[in-house]
N, C-alpha and C positions, 0 to 999 in steps of 0.2 A: 548144040542146043542154043537157041537164041531167045531172049526175053523181049517181049513187046513193051512199049511204054505203059500200057494198061496193066500188065503183070507187075511191073516195077511199082506202080501206084498201089496195087493190091498188097504186095509184099511190104511196102512201107507202112501201109495202114495196119496190117497184122502185127508188124514189129513196133508199132506206135512211134514211127519216125516221121519227123516233119521234113519234107524235102521241097525245095522250090521248083516250081513248074518248069522253069527254063533249064534245070539241071537233069530232068527226067530222061531225056534222050541220051545224054552222056552216061548216066548210070546204066541205062539199058545196054549201051555198047560195051561198057566196062564189065558188067556182069556177064554178058554173053561171051566176052573174051575169056573170062575166068572159067566159065563152064566149058569152053572149047579146050582150054588147057587141061582141065580135069578129064575130059574125054580122051585126050591124047595120052595122058598118064595111065588111064584105065586100059588103053589098048596095048600097052607095053607087055611083052611076054615075061611073066614073072613066075611061071610054073616051076622051074628048076632052081630058083633062088631061095637060099635058106634065110629065114628072118634073122635080123641082127639086133642086138641090144644097143649097139653104138656103131656108127659108121667107121670108126678108126679102131684098129686092132691093137689097142694099147692098154696097159695096166695102170690103175690108179696108184700113185705113191701114197702109202699109208704110214703113219707113224707107228712105232712099236707100242704094243699094248702093255704099258707099265703103270704101276700104281704111283701116283704123284701126290696124293693126299695122305696125311697120317690118320690113323683111326681115332675118331673123336666121339665114339659111342658113349662113353661114360660122361663126358662133358655135356653132350646133348641130352642124354637121359636125365641128367641132374635137374633139368628144367621141367621135366614132365610131371604132371600131378600124379599119374599112376603109371607104374611100370612093373614088369615081371619077366624074369629070365632074359634081360637085355632087350625087351620089346616094349613099345608103347601100348598101354591099355586104353582103349577108346570105348565110348558108349555104343551099344548095339543099335544099328540103324534099321535093319530089316528083321522081321519076325520069321 
C-alpha cells in the first residue's frame, strides 16, 4: 500500500498535525514503507505458532514472600475516632 501526498495531507488534517509542505513527499514515502513492512509481516505464516507471553523462556526471580513489618494494628487503631473488633468504623456513604 502506498500513500499519496494528498492522503498524507488528509491524515495530518484529521490528526490535527501541522506539517510543512516541503516534507509531505518524504512523509508519504516513509509511511508507504511502513505499510509495506506491515504487509510483509502479515504475509508471514503464523498458523502453527503458539502465542507467547514473552519471547524468552525464562523465569522471573522473585523474592521470598516473608513478613517484614511488625503488627501495628493497636497503635494505628489508637488514633481512630471509632473502632470495633479491631476495625475502623467509618460513616456510611451509600444507602
